[in-house]
Structures are given as C-alpha cells and as structure tokens.
NUPAFI-589920 format. One line per field, with one value per residue: residue in three letters; x negated, y negated, z of N, C-alpha, C in turn. Coordinates in steps of 0.1 Angstrom, whole numbers, plus 5000, padded with zeros to 4 digits. Each point is the difference from the previous one (the first is absolute). Last residue first. Layout:
aa	ALA,...
n.X	X,...
n.Y	Y,...
n.Z	Z,...
ca.X	X,...
ca.Y	Y,...
ca.Z	Z,...
c.X	X,...
c.Y	Y,...
c.Z	Z,...
//
This chain:
aa	UNK,UNK,UNK,UNK,UNK,UNK,UNK,UNK,UNK,UNK,UNK,UNK,UNK,UNK,UNK,UNK,UNK,UNK,UNK,UNK,UNK,UNK,UNK,UNK,UNK,UNK,UNK,UNK,UNK,UNK,UNK,UNK,UNK,UNK,UNK,UNK,UNK,UNK,UNK,UNK,UNK,UNK,UNK,UNK,UNK,UNK,UNK,UNK,UNK,UNK,UNK,UNK,UNK,UNK,UNK,UNK,UNK,UNK,UNK,UNK,UNK,UNK,UNK,UNK,UNK,UNK,UNK,UNK,UNK,UNK,UNK,UNK,UNK,UNK,UNK,UNK,UNK,UNK,UNK,UNK,UNK,UNK,UNK,UNK,UNK,UNK,UNK,UNK,UNK,UNK,UNK,UNK,UNK,UNK,UNK,UNK,UNK,UNK,UNK,UNK,UNK,UNK,UNK,UNK,UNK,UNK,UNK,UNK,UNK,UNK,UNK,UNK,UNK,UNK,UNK,UNK,UNK,UNK,UNK,UNK,UNK,UNK,UNK,UNK,UNK,UNK,UNK,UNK,UNK,UNK,UNK,UNK,UNK,UNK,UNK,UNK,UNK,UNK,UNK,UNK,UNK,UNK,UNK,UNK,UNK,UNK,UNK,UNK,UNK,UNK,UNK,UNK,UNK,UNK,UNK,UNK,UNK,UNK,UNK,UNK,UNK,UNK,UNK,UNK,UNK,UNK,UNK,UNK,UNK,UNK,UNK,UNK,UNK,UNK,UNK,UNK,UNK,UNK,UNK,UNK,UNK,UNK,UNK,UNK,UNK,UNK,UNK,UNK,UNK,UNK,UNK,UNK,UNK,UNK,UNK,UNK,UNK,UNK,UNK,UNK,UNK,UNK,UNK,UNK,UNK,UNK,UNK,UNK,UNK,UNK,UNK,UNK,UNK,UNK,UNK,UNK,UNK,UNK,UNK,UNK,UNK,UNK,UNK,UNK,UNK,UNK,UNK,UNK,UNK,UNK,UNK,UNK,UNK,UNK,UNK,UNK,UNK,UNK,UNK,UNK,UNK,UNK,UNK,UNK,UNK,UNK,UNK,UNK,UNK,UNK,UNK,UNK,UNK,UNK,UNK
n.X	8801,4986,5018,5021,5037,5055,5046,5054,5047,5057,5051,5026,5012,5027,5000,4961,4997,5024,4976,4969,4959,4966,4975,4965,4959,4972,4973,4956,4956,4986,4971,4952,4955,4955,4977,4991,5032,5006,4983,4965,4968,5013,4989,4957,4990,5014,4973,4961,5003,5033,5047,5035,5024,5010,5017,5045,5035,5012,5011,4999,5016,5002,5038,5054,5053,5058,5055,5059,5057,5051,5055,5047,5033,4992,4957,4985,4985,4958,4962,4981,4970,4956,4971,4981,4962,4959,4980,4973,4952,4977,4995,4964,4957,4988,4985,4955,4951,4953,4988,5021,5016,5023,5046,5020,4991,5020,5047,5051,5048,5049,5047,5053,5044,5054,5060,5046,5015,5014,4972,4961,5005,4998,4956,4966,4985,4977,4955,4969,4987,4968,4955,4977,4975,4953,4958,5003,5011,4971,4962,5006,5001,4959,4975,5013,4987,4948,4947,4951,4977,4999,4985,5006,5010,5035,5035,5053,5045,5044,5030,5049,5040,5049,5043,5043,5032,5037,5005,4978,5000,5017,4977,4962,5007,5008,4963,4979,5018,4989,4959,4998,5013,4969,4948,4955,4981,4998,5006,5013,5006,5000,5009,4984,4999,4992,4978,4954,4955,5003,5020,4974,4969,5016,5010,4964,4984,5023,4990,4960,5001,5027,5009,5027,5038,5034,5028,5030,5015,5022,4983,4974,4955,4963,5005,4987,4954,4982,5004,4971,4956,4994,4997,4958,4971,5026,5045,5039,5021,5045,5042,5045,5034,5039,5006,4993,4971,4985,5010,4971,4947,4946,4941,4951,4973,4965,4952
n.Y	5170,5002,4972,5010,5031,5009,4992,5008,5008,5002,4998,4965,4953,4962,4992,4991,4982,5024,5046,5037,4993,4978,5027,5024,4979,4995,5037,5020,4995,5026,5039,4988,4983,4969,4957,4960,4982,5004,5049,5032,5013,5034,5045,5016,5010,5042,5037,5006,5018,5040,5033,5035,5029,4980,4955,4993,5008,4966,4956,4959,4985,4984,4984,4995,4991,4999,4991,4997,4989,4983,4991,4983,5017,5003,5019,5048,5023,4986,5008,5043,5011,4984,5024,5040,4999,4995,5038,5030,4997,5023,5047,5015,5001,5038,5038,4999,4991,4986,4960,4947,4954,4958,4994,5033,4995,4968,5008,5005,4995,4976,4979,4978,4974,4977,4992,5000,5037,5042,5019,5022,5045,5033,5013,5032,5044,5000,4987,5032,5030,4986,5001,5043,5023,4991,5017,5046,5035,5003,5027,5047,5021,5009,5037,5042,5014,4994,4979,4991,4976,4952,4980,4973,4974,4977,4972,4994,4971,4963,4961,4974,4971,4971,4971,4994,5041,5011,5010,5018,5048,5027,5000,5027,5046,5015,5007,5041,5037,5006,5021,5047,5023,5004,5015,4988,4969,5011,4985,4976,4951,4956,4948,4955,4965,4958,4969,4986,5022,5047,5027,5011,5036,5044,5017,5016,5043,5036,5012,5025,5047,5029,5004,4998,4958,4952,4958,4953,4952,4948,4947,4958,4985,5029,5045,5009,5008,5043,5036,5000,5017,5046,5019,5001,5033,5036,5013,4997,5023,4988,4968,4965,4962,4960,4951,4962,4960,4982,4957,4961,4995,4980,4998,5007,5049,5039,5025
n.Z	1585,5045,5038,5043,5006,4994,4965,4986,4968,4988,4999,5029,5031,5019,5048,5035,5044,5035,5018,4993,4977,5025,5029,4982,4993,5037,5015,4986,5020,5039,4995,4980,4967,4990,4976,4968,4957,4956,4984,4992,5034,5030,4990,5009,5045,5016,4991,5026,5044,5003,5002,4997,5035,5045,4999,4986,5030,5031,4975,4964,4948,4946,4969,4993,4988,5004,4984,5000,5000,5025,5005,4996,4969,4954,4988,4992,4958,4982,5026,4999,4965,5004,5029,4985,4973,5022,5019,4974,4999,5033,4995,4974,5019,5026,4978,4983,5020,4991,4970,4995,4981,5012,5012,5029,5047,5032,5027,5029,5031,5010,5023,5005,5024,5003,5008,5014,5030,4982,4968,5015,5012,4966,4985,5019,4983,4958,5000,5012,4967,4966,5011,5005,4964,4988,5022,5019,4969,4963,5005,4998,4958,4979,5015,4984,4956,4993,4995,4992,4964,5002,5047,5050,5054,5036,5027,5020,5026,5018,5008,4994,5026,5009,5025,5017,5028,5039,5051,5040,5012,4965,4959,4997,4992,4956,4973,5005,4977,4954,4991,5002,4962,4964,5001,4994,5032,5053,5053,5052,5026,5038,5016,5031,5041,5040,5028,4987,5005,5010,4967,4963,5003,4996,4957,4975,5008,4981,4956,4991,5008,4971,4947,4960,4987,4996,5027,5018,5027,5007,5006,5009,4988,5009,4985,4956,4992,5012,4970,4964,5005,4997,4957,4976,5024,5028,5013,4966,4958,4981,5019,5011,5030,5016,5028,5031,4989,4958,4980,5007,4991,5005,4999,5003,4990,5014,5000
ca.X	5004,4992,4996,4990,4987,4993,4987,4991,4989,4986,4994,5002,4988,5002,5014,4999,4991,5008,5007,5011,5009,5006,5010,5011,5006,5006,5012,5012,5001,5008,5014,5005,5014,5005,5003,4989,4998,4999,5012,5009,4994,5004,5014,5001,4994,5009,5012,4996,4997,4986,4993,4995,4999,4996,4986,4990,4998,4991,5006,4991,5002,4993,4987,4988,4989,4987,4989,4987,4990,4988,4989,4990,5004,5014,5001,5004,5012,5011,5003,5009,5013,5008,5003,5012,5012,5004,5007,5015,5006,5000,5011,5013,5002,5003,5013,5010,5013,4999,4998,4992,4996,4986,4997,5003,4991,4993,4985,4993,4985,4993,4987,4992,4988,4989,4988,5001,4994,5010,5011,4997,5000,5014,5007,5003,5006,5013,5009,5003,5010,5013,5004,5007,5014,5010,4996,4996,5009,5011,4996,4998,5014,5007,4994,5004,5014,5010,5014,5004,4999,5010,4995,5001,4993,4989,4991,4988,4993,4993,4985,4995,4987,4993,4986,5000,4986,4997,5009,4998,4993,5008,5012,4996,4997,5012,5006,4992,5004,5013,4999,4994,5011,5010,5013,5003,5007,4992,5005,4991,5007,4992,5005,5005,4994,5010,5011,5011,4997,4992,5009,5009,4993,4997,5012,5004,4991,5004,5013,4999,4991,5006,4988,4999,4986,4999,4990,4999,4993,5002,5009,5012,5010,4997,5003,5015,5004,4997,5009,5013,5000,5000,5013,5009,4996,4986,4993,4998,4985,4994,4987,4995,4989,4997,5002,5012,5002,4995,5010,5011,5012,5012,5014,5006,5003,5013,5007
ca.Y	5001,5010,4995,4990,5006,4994,5006,4991,5006,4995,5007,5014,5007,5002,5003,5006,4991,4992,4989,5005,5007,4991,4992,5008,5002,4988,4998,5004,4991,4988,5002,5008,5000,5014,5006,5009,4997,4986,4993,4998,4990,4987,4997,4998,4987,4989,5000,4995,4985,4998,4987,4995,5008,5013,5001,4996,5011,5010,5007,5009,4996,5009,5004,4996,5007,4994,5009,4995,5011,4997,5008,4992,5000,4995,4985,4995,5006,4997,4986,4998,5007,4992,4987,5002,5002,4987,4992,5003,4993,4986,4997,5002,4988,4989,5003,4998,5003,5012,5013,5008,5013,4999,4988,5003,5011,4995,4999,5006,4999,5012,4996,5012,4999,5005,4998,4988,4988,4996,4994,4987,4991,4997,4991,4987,5002,5006,4990,4991,5006,5000,4986,4994,5005,4994,4986,4991,5001,4992,4986,4995,4999,4989,4988,4998,4995,5010,4998,5008,5015,5004,5000,5012,5000,5010,4997,5008,5005,5013,4998,5013,5000,5013,5000,4989,4995,5003,4994,4986,4994,5003,4991,4986,4997,5000,4988,4990,5000,4995,4986,4994,5001,4990,5006,5010,4994,5002,5006,5009,5011,5010,5013,5005,5011,5006,5005,4992,4986,4994,4999,4989,4987,4997,4996,4987,4990,4998,4993,4986,4994,4997,5001,5014,5005,5014,5004,5014,5007,5014,5010,5003,4990,4986,5000,4998,4987,4989,5002,4995,4985,4996,5002,4988,4992,4998,5003,4988,5000,5014,5000,5013,5003,5015,5008,5008,5003,5014,5010,5001,5001,5006,4996,4991,4986,4999,4990
ca.Z	4986,4993,4987,5001,4998,5012,5002,5005,5006,4998,4988,4999,4995,4985,4997,4986,4993,4990,5005,5008,4991,4990,5007,5002,4987,4996,5008,4992,4988,5003,5000,5011,5003,5000,5013,5004,5014,5000,5004,4989,4991,5005,4997,4986,4997,5004,4992,4986,5001,5003,5001,4988,4988,5002,5006,4989,4991,5006,5011,5007,5014,5010,4995,5007,4996,5004,5003,4995,5000,4992,5005,5007,5014,5001,5001,5013,5005,4990,5000,5012,4998,4990,5005,5009,4992,4994,5010,5000,4989,5003,5009,4992,4993,5008,5005,4990,5007,5009,4993,5010,4993,4997,4992,4987,4994,4988,5002,4989,4998,4997,4996,4999,4993,5007,4993,4991,5007,5011,4994,4995,5012,5004,4991,5007,5013,4998,4995,5011,5009,4994,4998,5012,5002,4992,4995,5010,5011,4997,5000,5013,5005,4993,5005,5014,5000,4997,5003,5012,4998,4990,4986,4993,4987,4999,4989,5002,4989,5002,5001,4996,4994,4999,4994,4990,4996,4986,4990,4998,5012,5012,4999,5001,5014,5007,4997,5007,5014,5002,4998,5013,5010,4998,5003,4990,4989,4988,4989,4994,4994,4992,5000,4987,4994,4991,5009,4996,4997,5011,5011,4997,5001,5014,5007,4995,5006,5014,5000,4997,5009,5014,5009,5004,4999,4998,4990,5000,4991,5006,4993,5007,4995,5005,5014,5001,4995,5010,5012,4996,5000,5014,5006,4997,4989,4999,5012,5009,5002,4999,4994,4999,4990,5000,4988,5002,5015,5003,4997,5010,4992,5006,4996,5010,4995,4996,5006
c.X	5001,5004,4991,4995,4989,4986,4992,4986,4990,4990,4986,4994,5003,4988,5003,5013,4998,4992,5008,5010,5012,5010,5007,5011,5013,5008,5008,5013,5012,5002,5009,5015,5003,5015,5004,5001,4991,4998,4998,5013,5008,4993,5004,5015,5001,4994,5010,5013,4998,4997,4985,4991,4991,4997,4995,4986,4990,4998,4990,5007,4992,5001,4994,4987,4987,4989,4988,4989,4988,4990,4988,4990,4991,5005,5014,5001,5006,5013,5012,5004,5009,5013,5009,5004,5012,5013,5004,5008,5015,5005,5001,5012,5013,5003,5005,5014,5011,5012,5002,4999,4992,4994,4985,4998,5004,4992,4994,4985,4995,4986,4992,4987,4993,4987,4988,4987,5000,4995,5011,5012,4996,5001,5014,5009,5004,5007,5014,5008,5002,5010,5014,5005,5006,5015,5011,4999,4997,5011,5012,4997,4999,5014,5007,4995,5005,5014,5008,5015,5004,4999,5010,4995,5001,4995,4988,4991,4988,4994,4993,4984,4995,4987,4995,4986,5002,4986,4995,5010,5001,4994,5008,5012,4995,4998,5013,5006,4992,5005,5014,4999,4995,5011,5011,5013,5002,5007,4990,5007,4991,5009,4992,5005,5005,4992,5012,5013,5013,4998,4993,5011,5010,4993,4997,5013,5004,4991,5004,5013,4999,4990,5005,4989,5000,4985,5000,4990,5000,4995,5001,5009,5013,5009,4997,5004,5015,5005,4998,5010,5014,5000,5001,5013,5008,4997,4985,4991,4996,4985,4996,4988,4996,4991,4997,5003,5013,5002,4996,5010,5012,5011,5011,5014,5007,5003,5015
c.Y	4986,5001,5009,4994,4990,5007,4993,5007,4989,5009,4995,5005,5015,5007,5003,5004,5005,4989,4993,4988,5005,5007,4990,4993,5007,5001,4987,4995,5004,4991,4988,5003,5010,5000,5015,5006,5011,4995,4985,4993,4997,4989,4986,4997,4998,4987,4989,5000,4995,4986,5003,4988,4994,5008,5014,5001,4997,5012,5009,5005,5010,4995,5009,5003,4996,5009,4991,5010,4994,5012,4998,5008,4993,5000,4994,4985,4994,5006,4997,4985,4998,5006,4992,4987,5003,5002,4987,4992,5003,4991,4985,4996,5001,4987,4988,5002,4999,5004,5013,5014,5009,5013,4999,4989,5003,5011,4994,4998,5008,4998,5013,4996,5014,4999,5006,4998,4988,4987,4996,4993,4986,4991,4997,4991,4987,5001,5004,4989,4992,5005,4999,4985,4994,5003,4993,4986,4991,5001,4991,4985,4995,4998,4988,4987,4998,4995,5012,4999,5008,5015,5006,4999,5014,4999,5009,4999,5009,5004,5013,4999,5014,4997,5014,4997,4989,4994,5002,4993,4985,4992,5002,4991,4985,4997,4998,4986,4989,4999,4993,4985,4994,5000,4990,5007,5009,4994,5002,5008,5009,5011,5009,5014,5003,5011,5004,5003,4991,4985,4992,4998,4989,4986,4996,4996,4986,4990,4997,4992,4985,4992,4996,5002,5015,5004,5015,5004,5015,5009,5013,5010,5002,4989,4986,4999,4998,4986,4989,5002,4995,4984,4996,5001,4988,4991,4998,5003,4989,4999,5015,5001,5014,5003,5015,5009,5008,5003,5014,5011,5003,4999,5008,4996,4991,4986,4999
c.Z	4993,4986,4993,4987,5002,5000,5011,5003,5005,5007,4997,4987,5000,4993,4985,4994,4985,4993,4989,5004,5008,4991,4991,5008,5002,4988,4995,5007,4991,4989,5003,4999,5011,5004,4998,5014,5006,5015,4999,5003,4988,4991,5005,4996,4985,4996,5004,4991,4986,5000,5002,5001,4989,4987,5001,5006,4989,4990,5006,5013,5009,5014,5010,4992,5007,4996,5004,5004,4993,5001,4991,5007,5009,5014,5002,5002,5012,5005,4991,5001,5012,4997,4991,5006,5009,4991,4995,5010,4999,4988,5003,5009,4991,4992,5009,5004,4990,5007,5008,4995,5009,4994,4997,4990,4986,4994,4987,5003,4989,4998,4998,4995,5001,4991,5008,4993,4992,5007,5010,4994,4996,5012,5004,4992,5007,5014,4998,4996,5013,5011,4995,4998,5013,5004,4992,4996,5012,5011,4997,5001,5015,5006,4994,5006,5015,5000,4996,5003,5012,4999,4990,4985,4994,4985,4999,4988,5004,4986,4999,4999,4997,4994,5000,4994,4989,4996,4986,4991,4999,5012,5012,5000,5002,5015,5007,4997,5008,5014,5001,4998,5014,5010,4999,5002,4988,4988,4989,4988,4993,4996,4990,5001,4986,4993,4991,5009,4998,4997,5012,5011,4997,5001,5014,5008,4996,5007,5014,5001,4998,5008,5014,5010,5003,4998,4999,4990,5003,4990,5008,4994,5007,4994,5006,5014,5001,4995,5010,5011,4997,5001,5014,5006,4997,4988,5000,5012,5010,5001,4999,4992,5001,4989,5002,4988,5001,5015,5002,4997,5008,4990,5007,4996,5011,4995,4995
//
C-alpha cells in the first residue's frame, strides 16, 4: 500500500532512481510518480522496466523515463544521469537503490566475483552522486538517499562481499554528507530489513523461514516493497530539511 502522506515540494521535482524497474525500486518509482514528481529510473531489465512504465502511464497519464544502463559501466551511468537532467531538469533527489544480493560462500569468492559485487553494490552510489551533485548545487540543494541493508548489522554469514559493500555505503553516506552539506545537499541511508520482493520469493523465502523472521519483528507484518516508500519520500522532502548523515533502519523492529 502506498503511503497516504503528501509532500507538496515533491510535486514537479526531478527524481532519479537506480534499479527502479523492479522490487523496492519499482515501488519507489511509483511512489514518487504518485507525488507528482518527474521520475527517471535506471535499470538493465527491459521487460519489467517497460511493463512498469506502461502501467504507470496508464494509471497516472504520465510516464516515468526508463534509462537502460549497466551500473558497472560508469560512463553509461553518467550518460543516464545527464539524460534524466535533460528531460526533467537538474536532479534534486537521487535514490541509489540498485543492488545484487547473490549469496556466496567465503571459500568460493574469487577476485573477479569480489570486484563485480562492489562494482554493483557500492561503486555506483558514489558515481551517481558525483554526477548529480553539480545540478543539485545549481538548484540550491537536494537529497541523496543510499540504500544499504541490515544484513551487515546481523552478521549475515552467506554474502561477505555484499555485506562489505553495504557497510561501505554508510561510510560513503557520511563522507558525502560532510562534503555536500554546505551546498544544502543532504545525504542519508536507508537500511531495510527483509522486504519480500518477487526475487526474494523466487530464491529464498520459505513459509517457515519467513514466519520465524516475522516473529522476531516488533511489528508482526511481512514487509513489502511499498513499506520502504514513505521513509524515502520523507528523506527526499523538506520535512527532513536538517536531517543528514543518518541511517534509518526500516525492519519492523527486528533489530
């Protein structure tokens, strides 16, 4: 369920979302569109991204801008950010959402796997921020929202490259907040708990495992992608004007 709150300053805002074509990213794309924002999203999955854009155009009579790019290709990422600004004006909200949470055992990790994991799960966060920061300065400020994960906070044993990247996102968030704050650019992180996307259901969810996880949450509801939207809208809006260099954990109280 999309949040009921309205943030007037997001109406007409230029928003760029990475990984915005499926899962949490698709919910964020829809959430910003329903606020009246001009949304561009970067993804590599044509089928789901096009289907999302088609559905939103049908429902809202406005279409998000789908930009196909592989986040490992920094030049393609920069070009996509430039296209978003050209279409919608200087980006004032950036959501670094894209990630790949493939499991891996310590003994199986190669140098190539390690580098590829960080090239997807950490490096793009910096280079998208670098790409949009000049436009945010021209606009008088902005908000960068980096998705990390609670996986590194719960000592997850089965994805060390991923958890290293997710921990690194918090350090990057704080460093960028310190540098960009003078230009009224806020930089924060969101750490989701176990959000049950289609990918999660296909790869990992069992009835028993999900029930055991939810039992440890304070709020005994299964978290859905839409549950991430309200927090991100708040961080994008002027309701959080003096909030920066922070990590907000959205996990139903699991931690």
